[in-house]
VOPAGU-2260 file (C-alpha; in pm, 1 decimal, decimal comma):
REM VOPAGU-2260
SITE   aa  ch    i         X         Y         Z
SITE  MET   A    0    1469,7    -140,7    1176,8
SITE  LYS   A    1    1336,6    -203,4     826,6
SITE  THR   A    2    1069,1      25,8     692,6
SITE  ILE   A    3     947,0     104,6     344,7
SITE  CYS   A    4     739,2     417,6     324,5
SITE  LEU   A    5     636,2     678,5      72,0
SITE  ILE   A    6     462,2     984,5     214,4
SITE  ALA   A    7     327,5    1299,3      50,1
SITE  LEU   A    8     381,9    1576,1     303,7
SITE  SER   A    9     245,2    1921,6     373,5
SITE  ALA   A   10     525,8    2014,2     612,4
SITE  VAL   A   11     730,7    2318,3     518,8
SITE  TYR   A   12    1065,0    2193,0     649,3
SITE  ILE   A   13    1192,8    2126,8     296,4
SITE  SER   A   14    1417,3    2412,8     186,0
SITE  ALA   A   15    1476,1    2304,4    -173,4
SITE  LEU   A   16    1312,9    2486,6    -461,2
SITE  ALA   A   17     960,2    2348,1    -502,7
SITE  SER   A   18     877,8    2197,5    -841,1
SITE  VAL   A   19     539,3    2306,6    -973,4
SITE  LEU   A   20     340,0    2005,9   -1091,7
SITE  PRO   A   21     363,4    1808,9   -1311,0
SITE  PHE   A   22     684,1    1657,5   -1177,5
SITE  THR   A   23     839,2    1344,7   -1328,9
SITE  GLU   A   24    1151,5    1168,2   -1213,8
SITE  PRO   A   25    1267,2     870,3   -1421,3
SITE  PHE   A   26    1607,6     892,4   -1250,2
SITE  GLU   A   27    1776,1     921,3   -1589,7
SITE  THR   A   28    2047,5    1144,9   -1729,8
SITE  PRO   A   29    2084,9    1435,3   -1781,3
SITE  ALA   A   30    1862,0    1527,5   -1481,4
SITE  VAL   A   31    2048,3    1286,1   -1254,0
SITE  THR   A   32    2366,7    1083,1   -1293,6
SITE  ASN   A   33    2514,9     780,3   -1117,3
SITE  GLY   A   34    2604,4     852,8    -757,9
SITE  ALA   A   35    2447,0    1018,0    -454,0
SITE  ILE   A   36    2099,3    1157,3    -521,0
SITE  ASN   A   37    2140,8    1441,7    -270,7
SITE  GLY   A   38    2148,7    1774,0    -454,1
SITE  GLN   A   39    2057,6    1626,5    -792,6
SITE  ASN   A   40    1741,9    1758,0    -961,6
SITE  GLU   A   41    1644,6    1927,7    -631,9
SITE  TRP   A   42    1637,9    1601,2    -431,4
SITE  MET   A   43    1738,0    1636,0     -65,5
SITE  LEU   A   44    1876,9    1370,0     165,4
SITE  THR   A   45    1679,2    1423,9     488,3
SITE  GLY   A   46    1812,4    1122,7     677,8
SITE  GLY   A   47    2092,8     867,4     646,0
SITE  THR   A   48    2370,7     865,3     389,4
SITE  ASN   A   49    2290,7     590,6     141,0
SITE  ALA   A   50    2057,6     697,1    -140,1
SITE  ILE   A   51    2212,3     665,3    -483,5
SITE  VAL   A   52    2127,7     657,8    -851,2
SITE  GLN   A   53    2249,7     324,5    -988,9
SITE  THR   A   54    2228,3      95,2   -1292,7
SITE  ASP   A   55    2218,0    -255,0   -1137,7
SITE  ALA   A   56    1837,8    -272,9   -1086,6
SITE  VAL   A   57    1605,3     -62,7   -1303,1
SITE  GLN   A   58    1240,0     -81,5   -1402,4
SITE  SER   A   59    1274,0     130,5   -1715,8
SITE  GLY   A   60    1559,4     307,4   -1886,0
SITE  SER   A   61    1909,7     258,6   -1751,6
SITE  GLN   A   62    1897,8     406,2   -1397,5
SITE  ALA   A   63    1688,7     394,4   -1079,6
SITE  LEU   A   64    1708,2     512,1    -719,5
SITE  LYS   A   65    1853,4     274,8    -459,2
SITE  ILE   A   66    1792,5     363,2     -96,0
SITE  GLN   A   67    1920,0     201,1     226,5
SITE  ASN   A   68    1890,3     335,1     582,2
SITE  SER   A   69    1800,2     673,8     437,8
SITE  GLN   A   70    1524,9     919,5     358,9
SITE  VAL   A   71    1498,2    1150,8      58,7
SITE  ALA   A   72    1247,9    1423,2     -26,6
SITE  HIS   A   73    1160,2    1651,4    -312,2
SITE  ALA   A   74     972,1    1978,1    -264,4
SITE  LEU   A   75     656,3    2010,8    -475,4
SITE  SER   A   76     387,2    2272,0    -524,1
SITE  ASN   A   77      27,4    2209,9    -633,6
SITE  THR   A   78    -235,1    2459,8    -749,9
SITE  GLN   A   79    -532,7    2227,0    -802,1
SITE  ASN   A   80    -737,2    2009,7    -565,6
SITE  SER   A   81    -646,7    1676,4    -725,8
SITE  VAL   A   82    -307,4    1505,8    -736,9
SITE  TRP   A   83    -210,0    1180,5    -909,4
SITE  LEU   A   84     107,6    1003,4    -802,2
SITE  SER   A   85     260,3     690,5    -954,0
SITE  PHE   A   86     589,8     504,9    -918,8
SITE  HIS   A   87     750,9     161,1    -931,2
SITE  ALA   A   88     919,4       3,6    -629,3
SITE  ARG   A   89    1122,1    -314,1    -578,2
SITE  ILE   A   90    1180,4    -445,6    -226,2
SITE  THR   A   91    1455,9    -693,3    -147,6
SITE  ALA   A   92    1331,5    -821,6     190,8
SITE  ALA   A   93    1036,6    -798,3     428,7
SITE  PRO   A   94    1069,8    -527,4     695,1
SITE  ASP   A   95    1107,2    -638,7    1056,7
SITE  ILE   A   96     961,6    -325,6    1220,1
SITE  ASN   A   97     668,7    -115,7    1100,0
SITE  PRO   A   98     697,6     263,0    1074,8
SITE  VAL   A   99     463,2     531,0    1206,6
SITE  VAL   A  100     384,5     876,9    1071,9
SITE  THR   A  101     548,7    1148,1    1277,9
SITE  ASN   A  102     462,1    1461,0    1078,7
SITE  ALA   A  103     119,2    1600,7    1168,4
SITE  ASN   A  104      78,5    1770,4     828,8
SITE  THR   A  105     101,6    1449,3     626,2
SITE  SER   A  106    -148,6    1414,1     340,9
SITE  ILE   A  107    -116,4    1043,6     254,1
SITE  ALA   A  108     103,0     767,7     392,0
SITE  PHE   A  109     149,3     397,7     325,3
SITE  PHE   A  110     416,6     133,4     376,9
SITE  VAL   A  111     498,1    -235,6     346,8
SITE  ASP   A  112     471,9    -416,6     682,8
SITE  THR   A  113     670,9    -703,3     833,8
SITE  ASN   A  114     456,8    -958,2     646,2
SITE  ARG   A  115     498,2    -766,8     318,0
SITE  TYR   A  116     135,8    -650,8     325,0
SITE  LEU   A  117      52,7    -298,2     212,6
SITE  VAL   A  118     -57,4     -77,8     502,8
SITE  VAL   A  119    -237,6     252,0     437,0
SITE  TYR   A  120    -340,2     535,5     662,3
SITE  SER   A  121    -703,6     646,4     666,9
SITE  GLY   A  122    -689,5     953,1     882,1
SITE  THR   A  123    -451,1     853,6    1159,9
SITE  ASN   A  124    -561,6     488,4    1154,2
SITE  GLN   A  125    -356,3     214,0     992,6
SITE  ILE   A  126    -537,2     -36,6     766,5
SITE  VAL   A  127    -368,5    -358,5     657,8
SITE  LEU   A  128    -470,7    -445,9     300,5
SITE  SER   A  129    -479,5    -785,2     133,9
SITE  SER   A  130    -217,6    -676,6    -119,5
SITE  GLN   A  131     108,7    -857,5     -42,8
SITE  ILE   A  132     411,9    -704,0    -210,2
SITE  PRO   A  133     650,9    -954,7    -374,4
SITE  VAL   A  134    1025,6    -955,2    -316,7
SITE  ALA   A  135    1269,0    -881,2    -602,2
SITE  VAL   A  136     983,9    -783,2    -837,7
SITE  TRP   A  137     894,7    -437,4    -961,0
SITE  THR   A  138     549,7    -329,8    -833,4
SITE  ARG   A  139     354,8     -34,3    -968,0
SITE  PHE   A  140     166,0     197,9    -731,6
SITE  ASP   A  141     -94,0     455,2    -840,8
SITE  ILE   A  142    -241,2     706,4    -598,3
SITE  TYR   A  143    -518,6     961,3    -637,7
SITE  CYS   A  144    -535,2    1236,0    -373,5
SITE  ASP   A  145    -851,8    1448,9    -362,2
SITE  TYR   A  146    -784,2    1755,5    -149,2
SITE  ALA   A  147   -1132,6    1898,9    -211,2
SITE  ARG   A  148   -1304,0    1595,5     -56,5
SITE  THR   A  149   -1009,4    1509,3     170,1
SITE  ASN   A  150    -979,2    1146,4      61,8
SITE  TRP   A  151    -746,0     928,1    -142,4
SITE  MET   A  152    -718,3     588,0    -308,1
SITE  ILE   A  153    -438,2     352,1    -404,8
SITE  SER   A  154    -398,3      86,0    -675,6
SITE  VAL   A  155    -134,4    -185,5    -701,7
SITE  ASN   A  156     -34,9    -320,9   -1042,7
SITE  GLY   A  157    -354,9    -191,9   -1201,9
SITE  THR   A  158    -593,4    -320,3    -932,7
SITE  ASN   A  159    -774,9     -92,8    -687,9
SITE  ALA   A  160    -642,8    -183,3    -342,5
SITE  ALA   A  161    -825,1      75,9    -128,9
SITE  TYR   A  162   -1045,1     381,7    -181,5
SITE  GLY   A  163   -1236,9     636,9      24,2
SITE  LEU   A  164    -940,6     674,3     259,8
SITE  SER   A  165    -934,1     992,6     466,1
SITE  LEU   A  166    -633,4    1221,1     443,0
SITE  TYR   A  167    -406,0    1207,5     744,4
SITE  SER   A  168    -456,3    1578,7     807,6
SITE  ASP   A  169    -680,0    1858,4     677,6
SITE  ASN   A  170    -384,1    2040,8     523,2
SITE  ARG   A  171    -463,7    2077,0     152,2
SITE  GLN   A  172    -134,7    2211,0      21,0
SITE  LEU   A  173     118,8    1961,3    -113,6
SITE  GLN   A  174     470,0    2055,2      -7,5
SITE  SER   A  175     686,0    1751,7     -78,7
SITE  VAL   A  176     709,2    1380,9    -153,6
SITE  LEU   A  177     909,5    1167,5      86,5
SITE  ILE   A  178    1068,7     825,1      26,5
SITE  ASP   A  179    1190,3     645,9     338,0
SITE  ASN   A  180    1367,6     311,4     385,3
SITE  ASN   A  181    1522,7     256,7     728,8
SITE  SER   A  182    1681,5     -76,5     640,5
SITE  THR   A  183    2019,0    -202,8     528,7
SITE  ASN   A  184    1829,8    -408,0     269,7
SITE  ALA   A  185    1799,4    -204,1     -47,3
SITE  VAL   A  186    1473,5     -74,8    -189,6
SITE  TYR   A  187    1463,5      54,3    -547,4
SITE  PHE   A  188    1237,7     328,1    -688,0
SITE  ASP   A  189    1179,9     424,1   -1050,2
SITE  GLU   A  190     947,0     617,0   -1282,1
SITE  LEU   A  191     804,4     860,0   -1026,2
SITE  ALA   A  192     534,8    1098,6   -1155,0
SITE  VAL   A  193     320,0    1353,4    -970,6
SITE  GLN   A  194      62,0    1555,3   -1163,4
SITE  GLU   A  195    -262,3    1749,4   -1130,7
SITE  VAL   A  196    -417,2    1631,3   -1458,0
SITE  GLU   A  197    -565,0    1284,9   -1503,6
SITE  PRO   A  198    -296,8    1048,8   -1640,0
SITE  THR   A  199    -353,2     931,5   -1995,8
SITE  ASN   A  200    -210,5     583,5   -1948,8
SITE  LEU   A  201    -462,9     306,7   -1885,1
SITE  VAL   A  202    -280,6     163,8   -1585,2
SITE  ALA   A  203    -331,8     480,6   -1383,4
SITE  ASN   A  204    -700,3     507,8   -1475,1
SITE  ILE   A  205    -813,3     197,9   -1287,6
SITE  ASP   A  206   -1173,8      98,3   -1360,6
SITE  LYS   A  207   -1281,4    -173,9   -1114,5
SITE  ASP   A  208   -1632,7    -225,8   -1254,7
SITE  ARG   A  209   -1519,6    -176,9   -1616,1
SITE  ASP   A  210   -1795,5      68,7   -1698,4
SITE  GLY   A  211   -1569,0     319,5   -1874,7
SITE  LEU   A  212   -1560,4     551,1   -1570,7
SITE  PRO   A  213   -1227,8     548,5   -1382,1
SITE  ASP   A  214   -1242,3     470,7   -1012,0
SITE  TRP   A  215   -1104,2     812,2    -917,6
SITE  TRP   A  216   -1382,8     987,1   -1111,5
SITE  GLU   A  217   -1660,2     782,0    -951,8
SITE  GLN   A  218   -1505,0     833,3    -607,9
SITE  HIS   A  219   -1476,5    1206,6    -668,3
SITE  TYR   A  220   -1833,9    1267,8    -785,7
SITE  PHE   A  221   -2030,3     979,7    -631,8
SITE  GLY   A  222   -1839,8     875,8    -320,3
SITE  SER   A  223   -1779,6     518,4    -436,6
SITE  ILE   A  224   -1602,4     340,7    -721,8
SITE  THR   A  225   -1915,8     151,7    -833,7
SITE  ASN   A  226   -2204,8     391,1    -761,2
SITE  ALA   A  227   -2223,9     556,9   -1103,2
SITE  ALA   A  228   -2426,4     420,2   -1396,4
SITE  THR   A  229   -2249,6     498,3   -1723,6
SITE  ASN   A  230   -2561,8     585,3   -1923,9
SITE  SER   A  231   -2751,1     767,7   -1649,9
SITE  VAL   A  232   -2799,9    1139,7   -1709,3
SITE  GLY   A  233   -2641,3    1397,5   -1481,5
SITE  SER   A  234   -2768,5    1740,9   -1384,7
SITE  ASN   A  235   -2594,8    1889,7   -1689,5
SITE  GLY   A  236   -2812,2    1685,1   -1928,2
SITE  LEU   A  237   -2529,5    1456,2   -2042,8
SITE  THR   A  238   -2472,4    1090,5   -1964,1
SITE  LEU   A  239   -2206,9    1023,6   -1703,5
SITE  LEU   A  240   -1977,9     877,5   -1967,6
SITE  GLN   A  241   -2016,8    1191,0   -2181,4
SITE  SER   A  242   -1942,3    1410,4   -1879,2
SITE  TYR   A  243   -1630,2    1211,9   -1798,1
SITE  ILE   A  244   -1499,7    1221,0   -2156,5
SITE  ALA   A  245   -1559,7    1595,9   -2177,7
SITE  GLY   A  246   -1412,5    1665,9   -1833,1
SITE  LEU   A  247   -1740,4    1800,0   -1694,4
SITE  ASN   A  248   -1905,3    1788,2   -1352,8
SITE  PRO   A  249   -2221,4    1575,2   -1389,2
SITE  GLY   A  250   -2367,6    1729,5   -1073,8
SITE  ASP   A  251   -2345,7    2088,2   -1201,7
SITE  ALA   A  252   -2629,4    2186,3   -1436,3
SITE  ALA   A  253   -2422,0    2479,0   -1565,2
SITE  ASP   A  254   -2117,0    2267,0   -1648,1
SITE  THR   A  255   -2194,9    2154,6   -2001,3
SITE  PHE   A  256   -2026,6    2176,3   -2339,7
SITE  ASP   A  257   -2143,6    2491,0   -2519,7
SITE  LEU   A  258   -2013,3    2669,6   -2826,2
SITE  THR   A  259   -2016,1    3048,4   -2840,6
SITE  ARG   A  260   -2040,7    3208,9   -3184,3
SITE  LEU   A  261   -1797,9    3499,1   -3213,0
SITE  ALA   A  262   -1834,0    3572,6   -3586,2
SITE  GLU   A  263   -1962,5    3416,6   -3908,9
SITE  LYS   A  264   -1700,9    3140,2   -3911,7
SITE  LYS   A  265   -1554,4    3183,0   -3564,6
SITE  PHE   A  266   -1655,1    3025,6   -3234,0
SITE  SER   A  267   -1516,0    2935,7   -2892,5
SITE  TRP   A  268   -1578,1    2699,5   -2601,0
SITE  VAL   A  269   -1460,2    2640,0   -2244,4
SITE  ARG   A  270   -1154,4    2419,3   -2253,1
SITE  LYS   A  271   -1105,2    2157,4   -1980,2
SITE  SER   A  272    -767,5    2035,6   -1854,1
SITE  GLY   A  273    -630,3    1718,9   -2008,1
SITE  ARG   A  274    -877,1    1714,2   -2298,7
SITE  GLN   A  275    -817,2    1730,2   -2675,8
SITE  TYR   A  276   -1056,3    1917,8   -2903,8
SITE  ASP   A  277   -1082,3    1828,5   -3273,0
SITE  VAL   A  278   -1269,1    2045,2   -3525,4
SITE  TYR   A  279   -1474,3    1882,8   -3803,5
SITE  TRP   A  280   -1678,6    2028,6   -4091,9
SITE  THR   A  281   -1935,5    1921,8   -4349,2
SITE  SER   A  282   -2140,7    2097,5   -4614,7
SITE  ASN   A  283   -2425,0    1852,0   -4573,6
SITE  LEU   A  284   -2540,8    1681,5   -4254,4
SITE  THR   A  285   -2613,1    1361,7   -4444,5
SITE  SER   A  286   -2262,4    1322,6   -4588,4
SITE  GLY   A  287   -2052,2    1294,1   -4271,6
SITE  PHE   A  288   -1794,4    1526,1   -4115,8
SITE  THR   A  289   -1433,8    1580,5   -4226,9
SITE  TYR   A  290   -1150,8    1651,0   -3983,0
SITE  ILE   A  291   -1000,7    2002,7   -4002,8
SITE  GLU   A  292    -757,8    2035,9   -3713,9
SITE  THR   A  293    -685,6    1974,6   -3346,2
SITE  ALA   A  294    -741,2    2302,6   -3166,0
SITE  ALA   A  295    -446,3    2428,7   -2963,7
SITE  GLY   A  296    -668,5    2659,9   -2758,5
SITE  SER   A  297   -1039,8    2711,5   -2702,9
SITE  GLU   A  298   -1117,5    2910,0   -3018,2
SITE  PHE   A  299   -1144,2    2832,5   -3388,6
SITE  GLU   A  300   -1182,6    3058,3   -3693,5
SITE  ASP   A  301   -1221,1    2904,1   -4038,0
SITE  THR   A  302   -1018,7    3088,0   -4303,7
SITE  SER   A  303   -1024,4    2823,7   -4575,0
SITE  THR   A  304   -1210,8    2944,2   -4885,7
SITE  ASN   A  305   -1271,9    2581,2   -4974,6
SITE  ARG   A  306   -1524,9    2586,2   -4689,9
SITE  THR   A  307   -1616,3    2948,9   -4624,4
SITE  LEU   A  308   -1732,9    3008,8   -4983,6
SITE  LYS   A  309   -1970,0    2715,3   -4971,8
SITE  PRO   A  310   -2341,2    2810,8   -4957,3
SITE  SER   A  311   -2377,2    2613,3   -4633,4
SITE  GLY   A  312   -2151,0    2451,6   -4374,1
SITE  PHE   A  313   -2168,9    2281,0   -4036,0
SITE  TYR   A  314   -1900,8    2253,2   -3769,9
SITE  GLN   A  315   -1851,4    1990,3   -3502,0
SITE  ILE   A  316   -1619,5    1981,1   -3200,4
SITE  ARG   A  317   -1518,7    1639,3   -3072,9
SITE  VAL   A  318   -1359,8    1616,6   -2728,5
SITE  HIS   A  319   -1160,1    1325,6   -2595,2
């Protein structure tokens, strides 16, 4: 039997120490070294005997995981309702038998079928996609899992392959990631990353309609990857593009970007995950703003006499 499957599970049968997200596994030293993956960096061999870190076929760096007739898992722990997962895989042959999900607490599941087509689960139903996975070529997969709305989406090599897929179960707690290949033909995995904050790389933020709003964001707030108009105004009074850039909920009138004055030259704001906040200043609104610093937290107090002793001054916070 040849199966290629990556499943994010909610089952609690994994006994290894759970890694709190973000979790990255480039399969490089010093975290892992050449040889059996079992026991390295909290990876567990849950089936078979042939899952090794090797140097013959790699996507990046000098090492990657090679798996044959085996199954490996890594315990994970999430605290937020959104999870992004990405990895590279390289198959060496088409499977001859298709797998099925056996764990009732599975969150997301997908595999490559006997014709090398990508098959995803929407709920407990299998859907064969038009994406055919090449042999002996590294393929990138990006997944967004939305536990709040119980759906997920998947992209292949920067192209959205499926969205609006229902989670396999209603279990909303990530417990582990599982990689399974029940074949004597090797499958290679590299550059695995699981995180709760939107990835910063452009490949992960797939934008099918190229409107500046990533597919995951449109799916999350509008139920489709093309339903949102970039310049339309949300309930919070900002355009959808402004809400996305600032990490705000366009459907929540109270979720807007406000500054709170704490003292004469001191103010604060609500900081959103995955966003950078830069402070600017000018003495005259007609002369343009000058960069001061990138705020490490959500509060800024100006102590520079070059600015505080000026008769007037204006501050600006730029988020991106």
